[in-house]
N, C-alpha and C positions, 0 to 999 in steps of 0.2 A: 456552429463551431464556436466554443466559448473562449478559446485561446488562453486557458489558465494553466497549461502544462508546465511552463517554465517556473511560475510561482510555486506550484505544487511540488515540482521536482526539487526546487531549492529547499523547501521545508522538509521533504523526505530525506534529502542528503544531510541536512543539519541533524535530523533525528538519528540517522544511521551512523554518522560519524566516520572516522577514518579506519585505518587498518586494525584488524583484531584477529587473534587466533586463540580463542578461549577454548581450552579442552572440554569445558562443560557445555559449549554451544554445539549442538548437533550439525550446524551449518559449516563448522570448521573455519578455515582461513577465509576471511571476508574483508573487503575494502569498499567503502561507500555503500554498504548494504548488499553488495554483489558477492556471492560466494564463489570460491574458485571453480567449483563444479559448473555453476551457471555461466561464469565467464568463459570457461573452456568450451562449453557448448556454443556460446555466442561466437567465439573466434574460430571454432572448428579445430582446435588443437590443444595439447597440454600446455600449461603455462607455469612459470616458476614463481617462487615466493617474491623474487625481485620484481617481476612483472606485476604481480598482485599489489605489491606495495606502491608501485608507480602509477596506478590508475588515478585519473583525475575526473572531475565532473564532466568534462567534454568527452571523455572516453565512454563513460557509462550512460550518458543521456540518451543516445539512440537505443540502447538496450531497454532502458526504462520506458521509453516511448512505445517501442514495438511490443515488448513482452508484458507490460502492465497497463499503461495508460490507454493504448488503443484497444486492448482486450477487454477493458472494463467500459469502453465507450466514453472515455473521459470528456471528449469534446462535445458529447451530446447530453451530458448530465448537468444539472444546475450547479452554479457556483456553490462551493461548500460541500455539496454531496459528492462532487467530483473528487475533492481532496480526501474526504473521509474514506471513500471507497478505494481510491488509489493507494493511500497509505496502508490500508488493510490488505490490499492485494499484494503489495510489496512484502509485508510482514507475515502474512498468513496464507497467501496464495490467491490467484485470480478467481478460481472457482468458488472458494469459500467466501471471498468478498462479494462476488456477484450474487451468490445465494443469500447472503446476509442482507444485502440491499433489497433483493426481491422479497424476502420474508418481512422486512420492515414495511415494505410497500403493500404487502398482502397480495402479491401476484405470484404466479407459478414460479417456484424456485428451481429452475433448471440449470442455473449457473451460466446462462448465456444472456447477456444484456442486449435485448432487441427492442423493437418498437413498443411492445406492451410495457416493458420496464420503463423505457424513456417517457412514454405517455403518462404512466403513473407518477413518475418523478415530477413531470411538468405540472400535474394537477395537485401535487402535495405541497406542503410547507417545507421548503428546503432545510430550514433550521431544525425542524422536528425530525426529518429524515436523517440528517447528518448525526443528530444526537442519538437516534435509534440505532444507527449503524455502529456508533462508538460504544453504546451500552452493550449491544450484542457482542461486539468484538471483545470487550473487556471480560464478559462472562465466559467466552470461549477461552481466552488466555488464562483465566483463573482455573480452568479445568485441566490445564496441561501439567504434566509431572515436573516440568522445569520452571513452573511459576515460583517456587520457593527460591530459586537462584536468580531469576531474571524479573520477577513480578513487580518489584518496586519501579524499575526502569520502564517496564511495559505499561504499568498503570500511569506513570507520569507522562509517557508518550501519548497514550490514548486521551488523557485529559488535555494535553496541549493541542492535539489534533482536533478534539471537539471544540475547543475555544476558537482556534483559527478557522475551522469550518463554519462555525456559528457567525464569526465576523465576516467571512467571505459572503455568506448568504444574506447579509444585511442589505 
C-alpha cells in the first residue's frame, strides 16, 4: 500500500477546478471534476444545481477513491505511475487508463489491473512508465473532436501530470 491517494487527489482536484457548466463540454454540469450524472449515481438520486455548486473536496474524495483510485489499483502501483494512471482514469475513464498502462508495459491490455500489470510495473522504470502513459494519453486526447476547444488545457494538464509523476517516481 503506497498511501499516495491524498496527494494524488489534491493534484487531480487542482487540475479539475471548481464548478463549471460549459455547453461545449459533453460532461455538462461539473464540480471538482465530478459530473452531475456521476454524482447522482453516487448518491442514488437526482441533485440540483445548488447541490452541485456546494460540493467540496471532502464530499467527492470517497467517490474518487472508490470509482477511480481503487479501480486502477492505485495503492499497488509505483509512485508516479499511480498518479499518471489515476489522473487519466478521472479524465478519460478507468478502462482506457488501465489499458493504456498495460500497453505501455507490454502486457495484455484487458483493462483490469491485476497481478501481471502490477508485477510488470514493479519491474519497470516508474519514470519511463509514467511518461509513456502521459504520451499515450496526449495522443488519445488529440484524436478527440473536442480537442480544438479544450486541447490547450488538456495538453497543459498532461504536461503538469507528467512532471509531477516524474518527480514522485524519484
